[in-house]
RODO-2510 file (C-alpha; in nm, 4 decimals, decimal comma):
residues 448
     n   res          X          Y          Z
     1     m    -4,5618     3,6935    16,2627
     2     g    -4,5980     3,3461    16,1505
     3     g    -4,8733     3,1146    16,2127
     4     g    -4,9263     2,7452    16,1037
     5     p    -5,2402     2,5502    15,9913
     6     v    -5,5303     2,5627    16,2275
     7     r    -5,6113     2,2517    16,4393
     8     a    -5,9718     2,1479    16,4231
     9     r    -6,2175     1,9341    16,6376
    10     g    -6,5982     1,8706    16,6069
    11     a    -6,8659     1,8497    16,8673
    12     l    -7,2504     1,8572    16,9082
    13     t    -7,4098     2,1819    16,9462
    14     p    -7,6613     2,2218    17,2293
    15     r    -7,9298     2,1610    16,9637
    16     g    -7,7608     1,8617    16,8310
    17     r    -7,7302     1,7268    17,1877
    18     s    -8,1118     1,7892    17,2716
    19     l    -8,1830     1,6180    16,9459
    20     l    -7,9855     1,3063    17,0242
    21     a    -8,1415     1,2837    17,3685
    22     g    -8,4813     1,3192    17,2253
    23     g    -8,4220     1,0525    16,9697
    24     i    -8,2927     0,8151    17,2404
    25     a    -8,5943     0,8830    17,4565
    26     l    -8,8301     0,8337    17,1559
    27     g    -8,6743     0,5030    17,0700
    28     l    -8,7084     0,3673    17,4278
    29     v    -9,0713     0,4710    17,4299
    30     g    -9,1351     0,3063    17,1013
    31     a    -8,9735    -0,0104    17,2248
    32     v    -9,1433    -0,0247    17,5407
    33     l    -9,4977     0,0375    17,3772
    34     g    -9,4215    -0,1910    17,0760
    35     e    -9,4763     0,1207    16,8389
    36     q    -9,2667     0,0543    16,5388
    37     a    -9,3508     0,3873    16,3964
    38     l    -9,2058     0,5640    16,6956
    39     v    -8,8963     0,3439    16,6624
    40     q    -8,8461     0,4392    16,3133
    41     l    -8,9002     0,8032    16,3796
    42     a    -8,6346     0,7779    16,6550
    43     a    -8,4025     0,6237    16,4176
    44     f    -8,4354     0,8967    16,1740
    45     v    -8,3780     1,1567    16,4461
    46     l    -8,0772     0,9832    16,5633
    47     v    -7,9349     0,9747    16,2113
    48     l    -7,9666     1,3377    16,1542
    49     p    -7,6651     1,4454    16,3751
    50     l    -7,4668     1,1818    16,2091
    51     l    -7,5356     1,3014    15,8680
    52     a    -7,4590     1,6580    15,9846
    53     g    -7,1216     1,5521    16,1367
    54     v    -7,0401     1,3662    15,7960
    55     t    -7,1228     1,7127    15,6176
    56     v    -6,9039     1,9114    15,8457
    57     v    -6,5983     1,6533    15,8494
    58     r    -6,6220     1,6560    15,4528
    59     g    -6,5924     2,0218    15,4315
    60     r    -6,2217     1,9881    15,5395
    61     f    -6,0305     2,2939    15,5474
    62     r    -5,6707     2,4161    15,6019
    63     v    -5,5934     2,7832    15,6832
    64     t    -5,2826     2,9689    15,7659
    65     t    -5,2665     3,3041    15,9332
    66     r    -5,0198     3,5950    15,9480
    67     r    -5,0283     3,9032    16,1584
    68     s    -4,8660     4,2337    16,1595
    69     v    -4,9183     4,4838    16,4391
    70     t    -4,8332     4,8640    16,3703
    71     p    -4,6798     4,9840    16,5931
    72     q    -4,5767     4,6979    16,8096
    73     r    -4,5056     4,9321    17,1012
    74     v    -4,7658     5,1913    17,1825
    75     p    -4,8026     5,4273    17,4711
    76     r    -5,0853     5,3820    17,7000
    77     g    -5,4142     5,5378    17,5741
    78     t    -5,3250     5,5134    17,1976
    79     a    -5,4305     5,2311    16,9518
    80     a    -5,2543     4,9895    16,7206
    81     d    -5,3512     4,8661    16,3884
    82     v    -5,3596     4,4906    16,3378
    83     e    -5,3494     4,3296    15,9902
    84     l    -5,4653     3,9613    16,0021
    85     r    -5,4053     3,7673    15,6638
    86     l    -5,5877     3,4403    15,5934
    87     q    -5,4962     3,1884    15,3362
    88     n    -5,6798     2,8839    15,2296
    89     v    -5,4053     2,6202    15,1577
    90     d    -5,6569     2,3481    15,0961
    91     a    -5,7460     2,2076    14,7568
    92     r    -6,1241     2,2807    14,8156
    93     r    -6,3074     2,6057    14,8269
    94     g    -6,3836     2,7162    15,1794
    95     g    -6,7415     2,7314    15,3128
    96     l    -6,8886     2,9912    15,5603
    97     w    -6,6366     3,0606    15,8235
    98     l    -6,6895     3,2335    16,1333
    99     l    -6,3693     3,3851    16,2945
   100     t    -6,2866     3,5058    16,6237
   101     e    -5,9581     3,6732    16,6985
   102     q    -5,8849     3,5963    17,0656
   103     l    -5,7499     3,8921    17,2552
   104     p    -5,6616     3,9613    17,6468
   105     a    -5,9556     4,1024    17,8342
   106     t    -5,7832     4,4364    17,8958
   107     l    -5,7416     4,5099    17,5371
   108     g    -6,1252     4,4604    17,4781
   109     r    -6,3669     4,2062    17,3285
   110     p    -6,2704     3,9446    17,0853
   111     h    -6,2914     4,0639    16,7223
   112     r    -6,5452     3,8542    16,5206
   113     f    -6,5360     3,8192    16,1289
   114     t    -6,7013     3,6233    15,8631
   115     v    -6,5295     3,4872    15,5558
   116     a    -6,7348     3,2875    15,2723
   117     g    -6,6223     3,0767    14,9744
   118     l    -6,2366     3,1613    14,9787
   119     a    -6,0777     2,9857    14,6846
   120     p    -5,7951     2,7200    14,7013
   121     g    -5,4710     2,9090    14,7542
   122     a    -5,6531     3,2539    14,7836
   123     t    -5,5711     3,5077    15,0608
   124     t    -5,8040     3,7493    15,2432
   125     t    -5,6966     4,0354    15,4554
   126     v    -5,8870     4,1528    15,7854
   127     r    -5,7911     4,4621    15,9636
   128     y    -5,8985     4,5796    16,3107
   129     r    -5,7577     4,8166    16,5881
   130     v    -5,7001     4,7552    16,9509
   131     a    -5,6728     5,0237    17,2167
   132     g    -5,4012     5,0068    17,4691
   133     r    -5,5703     5,1280    17,7746
   134     h    -5,3449     4,9296    18,0261
   135     r    -4,9739     4,8769    18,0418
   136     g    -4,8533     4,5413    17,9645
   137     r    -4,7164     4,2856    17,7117
   138     y    -4,9848     4,0925    17,5293
   139     q    -5,0394     3,8297    17,2550
   140     l    -5,2798     3,8931    16,9962
   141     g    -5,4460     3,5601    16,8926
   142     p    -5,4642     3,2947    16,8182
   143     l    -5,7540     3,2869    16,5466
   144     r    -6,0516     3,0675    16,6309
   145     l    -6,2446     2,9462    16,3472
   146     r    -6,6081     2,7802    16,3724
   147     v    -6,8127     2,5973    16,1084
   148     l    -7,1657     2,4686    16,1523
   149     d    -7,3783     2,2360    15,9377
   150     p    -7,6819     2,3701    15,7691
   151     f    -7,8974     2,2494    16,0543
   152     g    -7,6789     2,3830    16,3407
   153     l    -7,6455     2,0357    16,5067
   154     v    -7,2812     1,9773    16,4594
   155     e    -6,9895     2,2558    16,4883
   156     r    -6,6509     2,2196    16,4104
   157     t    -6,3810     2,4558    16,5686
   158     a    -6,0163     2,5151    16,4865
   159     t    -5,7586     2,7085    16,6694
   160     g    -5,4627     2,8733    16,4971
   161     s    -5,1205     2,8465    16,6290
   162     g    -4,9912     3,1947    16,5158
   163     t    -4,9915     3,5205    16,7642
   164     a    -4,8422     3,8564    16,7569
   165     a    -4,7064     4,0704    17,0408
   166     l    -4,8143     4,4056    17,1466
   167     v    -4,6344     4,6187    17,4097
   168     v    -4,8208     4,9037    17,5873
   169     v    -4,5753     5,1309    17,7490
   170     p    -4,6364     5,4141    17,9885
   171     r    -4,6963     5,7606    17,8308
   172     v    -4,3940     6,0030    17,8278
   173     r    -4,5085     6,3566    17,9104
   174     p    -4,3107     6,6674    17,8201
   175     l    -4,1101     6,8102    18,1191
   176     g    -3,9981     7,1431    17,9845
   177     r    -3,6460     7,2772    18,0481
   178     g    -3,6223     7,2335    18,4153
   179     g    -3,4347     6,9333    18,6010
   180     p    -3,1388     6,7549    18,5431
   181     g    -2,9559     6,8715    18,2407
   182     g    -3,1870     7,1709    18,2346
   183     g    -3,1083     7,4471    17,9835
   184     s    -2,9173     7,3208    17,6822
   185     g    -2,8652     6,9486    17,7602
   186     g    -2,5631     6,9334    17,9963
   187     g    -2,2442     7,1193    18,0553
   188     d    -2,2611     7,4205    18,2949
   189     g    -2,6411     7,4250    18,2856
   190     v    -2,6453     7,1088    18,4802
   191     h    -2,4101     7,2545    18,7198
   192     r    -2,6358     7,5552    18,7797
   193     a    -2,9457     7,3370    18,7978
   194     f    -2,8501     7,1633    19,1044
   195     a    -2,5720     7,3931    19,2530
   196     v    -2,6418     7,4057    19,6358
   197     h    -2,3482     7,6180    19,7547
   198     g    -2,2077     7,7848    19,4215
   199     d    -2,0040     7,6627    19,1509
   200     d    -1,6716     7,6663    19,3552
   201     d    -1,7949     7,4130    19,5893
   202     v    -1,9775     7,1808    19,3462
   203     s    -1,6349     7,0918    19,2116
   204     i    -1,5401     6,9432    19,5483
   205     r    -1,6772     6,7031    19,7897
   206     e    -1,6007     6,5351    20,1295
   207     y    -1,3114     6,2913    20,1419
   208     r    -1,4307     5,9304    20,1540
   209     r    -1,2348     5,6243    20,2574
   210     g    -1,0249     5,4862    19,9712
   211     d    -1,0174     5,8097    19,7755
   212     d    -0,6824     5,8764    19,6074
   213     m    -0,4902     6,1327    19,8154
   214     r    -0,3396     6,3040    19,5014
   215     k    -0,7052     6,4289    19,4407
   216     v    -0,7294     6,5989    19,7721
   217     h    -0,8096     6,9727    19,7393
   218     w    -0,5676     7,1249    20,0052
   219     r    -0,6950     7,4877    19,9765
   220     a    -1,0595     7,3860    20,0335
   221     s    -0,9514     7,1308    20,3117
   222     a    -0,7618     7,4162    20,4861
   223     r    -1,0514     7,6514    20,4561
   224     t    -1,3000     7,4178    20,6037
   225     g    -1,1002     7,2143    20,8294
   226     d    -1,2182     6,8829    20,6546
   227     l    -1,0573     6,6894    20,3796
   228     k    -1,1945     6,7755    20,0448
   229     v    -1,1721     6,5915    19,7199
   230     r    -1,1501     6,7474    19,3721
   231     l    -1,4278     6,6240    19,1317
   232     e    -1,2053     6,6176    18,7915
   233     e    -1,5287     6,4931    18,6372
   234     t    -1,8899     6,4836    18,7410
   235     p    -2,0087     6,1198    18,7100
   236     w    -2,3685     6,2416    18,8105
   237     r    -2,3892     6,4145    18,4592
   238     a    -2,3849     6,0619    18,3025
   239     q    -2,6163     5,8845    18,5403
   240     g    -2,9543     5,9277    18,6887
   241     t    -3,1422     5,7168    18,9529
   242     l    -3,5103     5,6562    19,0153
   243     l    -3,6456     5,5137    19,3353
   244     l    -3,9899     5,3949    19,2817
   245     d    -4,2402     5,3282    19,5536
   246     t    -4,4076     5,0167    19,4197
   247     r    -4,5659     4,9067    19,7437
   248     a    -4,9365     4,8124    19,6996
   249     r    -5,0235     4,9438    20,0501
   250     a    -4,8816     5,2862    19,9470
   251     h    -5,1409     5,3338    19,6581
   252     l    -5,4864     5,3332    19,5803
   253     v    -5,4831     5,0639    19,2734
   254     a    -5,7780     5,0547    19,0309
   255     p    -5,8918     4,7086    18,8996
   256     a    -5,7771     4,6614    18,5350
   257     w    -6,1306     4,5647    18,4292
   258     d    -6,2791     4,8960    18,5779
   259     d    -6,2697     5,1102    18,2476
   260     a    -6,5795     5,3062    18,3619
   261     r    -6,4039     5,4361    18,6660
   262     r    -6,2930     5,8037    18,6006
   263     v    -6,0514     5,9980    18,8165
   264     p    -5,9941     6,3871    18,7685
   265     g    -5,6948     6,4693    18,5313
   266     p    -5,5453     6,7744    18,3881
   267     p    -5,7223     6,9719    18,1633
   268     g    -5,7012     6,8552    17,7924
   269     d    -5,5679     6,4891    17,8870
   270     p    -5,7879     6,2278    17,7181
   271     a    -5,6442     5,9440    17,9274
   272     p    -5,5428     6,0571    18,2719
   273     p    -5,3709     5,7872    18,4948
   274     g    -5,6623     5,5779    18,6614
   275     d    -5,4904     5,5528    19,0147
   276     s    -5,1883     5,6610    19,2009
   277     f    -4,9668     5,3795    19,0941
   278     e    -5,0119     5,4451    18,7205
   279     w    -4,9327     5,8191    18,7782
   280     l    -4,6018     5,7083    18,9488
   281     v    -4,5196     5,4843    18,6581
   282     e    -4,5984     5,7731    18,4020
   283     a    -4,3803     6,0021    18,6078
   284     a    -4,0833     5,7657    18,6123
   285     a    -4,1232     5,7107    18,2296
   286     s    -4,1202     6,1003    18,1823
   287     i    -3,8438     6,1625    18,3967
   288     g    -3,6405     5,8837    18,2755
   289     a    -3,6751     5,9548    17,9182
   290     d    -3,5871     6,3025    17,9749
   291     l    -3,2655     6,2053    18,1572
   292     a    -3,1746     5,9602    17,8899
   293     r    -3,2296     6,2283    17,6100
   294     r    -2,9852     6,4327    17,7799
   295     g    -2,7304     6,1531    17,7811
   296     a    -2,7758     5,9971    18,1126
   297     r    -2,7567     5,6351    18,1892
   298     l    -3,0395     5,5195    18,4138
   299     r    -3,0781     5,3125    18,7132
   300     v    -3,4171     5,2035    18,8764
   301     v    -3,4703     5,0769    19,2167
   302     t    -3,8136     4,9446    19,3217
   303     a    -3,9586     4,8152    19,6438
   304     g    -3,9952     4,4745    19,5113
   305     d    -4,1366     4,1377    19,6395
   306     e    -3,7932     3,9799    19,6437
   307     p    -3,6224     3,9178    19,9699
   308     g    -3,3209     4,0686    20,0775
   309     p    -3,1815     4,4109    20,0013
   310     a    -3,3025     4,5904    19,6821
   311     s    -3,0442     4,6533    19,4062
   312     a    -3,0362     4,8826    19,1243
   313     g    -2,9503     4,6446    18,8370
   314     a    -2,7721     4,7437    18,5164
   315     a    -2,7998     5,0968    18,3702
   316     l    -3,0884     5,1270    18,1114
   317     g    -3,1660     5,3370    17,8003
   318     a    -3,4937     5,5108    17,7330
   319     e    -3,6466     5,1992    17,5233
   320     e    -3,5296     4,9663    17,7913
   321     l    -3,6780     5,1797    18,0949
   322     l    -4,0230     5,1905    17,8963
   323     d    -4,0154     4,8116    17,8468
   324     r    -3,9249     4,7426    18,2035
   325     l    -4,2145     4,9918    18,3138
   326     a    -4,4550     4,8365    18,0856
   327     v    -4,4838     4,5318    18,3088
   328     l    -4,4023     4,6960    18,6465
   329     a    -4,6921     4,5875    18,9025
   330     p    -4,7541     4,6869    19,2537
   331     s    -4,5603     4,4700    19,4916
   332     r    -4,6281     4,3266    19,8489
   333     a    -4,3258     4,4725    20,0104
   334     r    -4,4111     4,6206    20,3518
   335     v    -4,1356     4,8844    20,3984
   336     l    -3,9619     5,1387    20,1802
   337     s    -3,6484     5,1721    20,3925
   338     d    -3,4930     4,8552    20,2346
   339     a    -3,4650     5,0085    19,9061
   340     a    -3,3318     5,3424    20,0315
   341     p    -2,9599     5,2321    20,0854
   342     a    -2,9543     5,0764    19,7286
   343     a    -3,0943     5,4043    19,5720
   344     c    -2,8360     5,6075    19,7365
   345     r    -2,5501     5,3877    19,6518
   346     a    -2,6759     5,3681    19,3004
   347     a    -2,7120     5,7535    19,2680
   348     g    -2,3714     5,8355    19,4111
   349     d    -2,3119     6,1918    19,3268
   350     g    -2,5626     6,1990    19,0653
   351     p    -2,9401     6,3087    19,0794
   352     l    -3,1607     6,0774    19,2724
   353     v    -3,5436     6,1092    19,2083
   354     c    -3,7870     5,9394    19,4480
   355     l    -4,1504     5,8905    19,3384
   356     l    -4,3309     5,7986    19,6462
   357     g    -4,6817     5,6891    19,7415
   358     a    -4,8421     5,7281    20,0781
   359     v    -4,5353     5,7647    20,3274
   360     g    -4,4585     5,8826    20,6633
   361     p    -4,1524     6,0209    20,8445
   362     d    -4,0266     5,6604    20,9236
   363     d    -4,0245     5,5764    20,5566
   364     v    -3,8178     5,8486    20,4439
   365     a    -3,5758     5,8613    20,7431
   366     e    -3,3156     5,6461    20,5500
   367     l    -3,3138     5,8503    20,2412
   368     a    -3,2662     6,1754    20,4537
   369     r    -2,9754     6,0093    20,6433
   370     l    -2,8015     5,8428    20,3651
   371     r    -2,8390     6,0843    20,0782
   372     q    -2,5036     6,3025    20,0565
   373     g    -2,3266     6,4781    19,7704
   374     p    -2,3232     6,7957    19,5550
   375     v    -2,6650     6,7424    19,4203
   376     p    -2,9760     6,7619    19,6406
   377     g    -3,2203     6,4686    19,6219
   378     l    -3,5642     6,5251    19,4653
   379     a    -3,8917     6,3778    19,5954
   380     v    -4,2495     6,3711    19,4806
   381     l    -4,4877     6,2528    19,7297
   382     l    -4,8264     6,1430    19,6122
   383     d    -5,1514     6,2595    19,7469
   384     v    -5,3066     5,9149    19,7156
   385     a    -5,6624     6,0174    19,8402
   386     s    -5,7037     6,2432    19,5554
   387     w    -5,7284     5,9197    19,3327
   388     g    -6,0258     5,7923    19,5280
   389     e    -6,3697     5,7687    19,3912
   390     p    -6,5286     6,0938    19,2842
   391     g    -6,7749     6,2196    19,5435
   392     r    -6,6413     6,0009    19,8187
   393     g    -6,7319     6,1517    20,1527
   394     r    -6,4973     6,2368    20,4304
   395     r    -6,7025     6,1290    20,7338
   396     g    -6,6272     5,8745    20,9914
   397     a    -6,3332     5,6296    20,9630
   398     t    -6,2646     5,7261    20,6159
   399     g    -6,2243     6,0932    20,6868
   400     a    -5,9971     6,0077    20,9642
   401     a    -5,7789     5,7898    20,7549
   402     l    -5,7459     6,0484    20,5010
   403     d    -5,6625     6,3168    20,7522
   404     a    -5,3801     6,0904    20,9104
   405     l    -5,2354     6,0165    20,5595
   406     a    -5,2251     6,3975    20,5017
   407     v    -5,0428     6,4501    20,8475
   408     q    -4,7817     6,1716    20,7770
   409     r    -4,7227     6,3122    20,4321
   410     e    -4,6503     6,6553    20,5744
   411     q    -4,4233     6,5004    20,8366
   412     a    -4,2177     6,3196    20,5523
   413     v    -4,2023     6,6479    20,3661
   414     a    -4,0543     6,8206    20,6602
   415     v    -3,7900     6,5424    20,7261
   416     l    -3,6638     6,5460    20,3625
   417     a    -3,6727     6,9220    20,3252
   418     g    -3,4650     6,9560    20,6610
   419     a    -3,1998     6,7110    20,5032
   420     g    -3,1695     6,9558    20,1980
   421     w    -3,4109     6,7868    19,9702
   422     r    -3,6389     6,9310    19,7125
   423     v    -3,9780     6,8081    19,7738
   424     t    -4,3227     6,8641    19,6295
   425     t    -4,6713     6,6892    19,6426
   426     a    -4,8533     6,5599    19,3389
   427     t    -5,2229     6,4997    19,3089
   428     a    -5,4722     6,3400    19,0679
   429     g    -5,5675     6,6560    18,8862
   430     q    -5,1712     6,7413    18,7905
   431     d    -4,9877     6,6729    18,5132
   432     v    -4,6323     6,5125    18,5370
   433     g    -4,4731     6,8101    18,3805
   434     e    -4,6431     7,0606    18,6047
   435     v    -4,5257     6,8594    18,9122
   436     w    -4,1790     6,8515    18,7713
   437     a    -4,1657     7,2310    18,7093
   438     a    -4,2851     7,2769    19,0745
   439     l    -4,0105     7,0504    19,1903
   440     t    -3,7171     7,1740    19,0087
   441     g    -3,8143     7,5444    19,0647
   442     t    -3,8231     7,5116    19,4261
   443     p    -3,4982     7,6118    19,6230
   444     a    -3,3262     7,3325    19,7819
   445     g    -3,4585     7,2525    20,1417
   446     v    -3,8013     7,4205    20,0804
   447     a    -4,1157     7,2012    20,0225
   448     g    -4,2871     7,2875    19,6956
***
């Protein structure tokens, strides 16, 4: 990443300002009392910051910076190595430089270095590491350089113009062999993974207005009494849809600065998700990456802040999905039902995976009503209370609210299961792969 020469400015330090104020006061006292010695001393005191400023200004410097980040995209919880190269492009040897690499607060404290006596045209390299504790897109830098005079009265600071990008994406957890495309990555294995009524029935579906009459399956229509259409191809094999409940009111969201907060996680996980929203994003990344690996095109529907009906947008690959999820934030949306029609339209006959926060029966009623097709819908309902503060009591209003959430969640499970969905519940102590195995291993219409 290229960077230009630094831009400098000078200023008095607190020590210099105090000395200047003292010199002025001493001069006034000497003038009032008629003490020439005090006036001379005041003049000497006032000249000191001026001499220090001349010294700093004469120590002119020009520095260029270059950064490289390896890798530029890291999963949450892992670190990236940064190499910062400084070159003295001035004709003079550099003095004592105090360098500060500015970083976003969520990546940690700024890194400070010292470089002394860099020769003209010479280059030095500084290396450091940043930990990607939180998802997001970040800019590393710019570099801030600080020079002081020997007395510490005047400082000169310079800020570089170069930065480097770092993207922290959600982790992708292994899911095993279950779910869409389970088995050998497609073909009949996909049929068997989601067959509800047997292979013979999977190849047909209900007639919809606008379907080509030449595709009507007359034998199945005569047997059932309703028009049936042949599925000459299974479009849901090549497409998967994720519905993400991103409403802030449906999650317990931990502050980004609260790194000391620890929640229970699965055994052996060094960086479990810190709240229910982060668990949902990680699950979306893991499921979406698995679908993409098996050849599916991904569509994502969220309960966003934008007015009007939600839309699925363009199909995404695995890398595009992770980049989008890297900056996904909780929304101010109040209801989930606005996103349900868009998700069902985008899914069509393909798999629809819903990752839901704190929901009740009214929130999922549209999903249960609209979802149709040969593949049952899949839903993971988060027990958001399990991401609460460790040791938190269940007395009084807090306990009553948690009990009410549990009742609403069970009612939502019953609504979806009654409509033929596969449903399971996720808690803070479970890994995404464990929840996915429970979801795909449950017979259709039975809560996991």
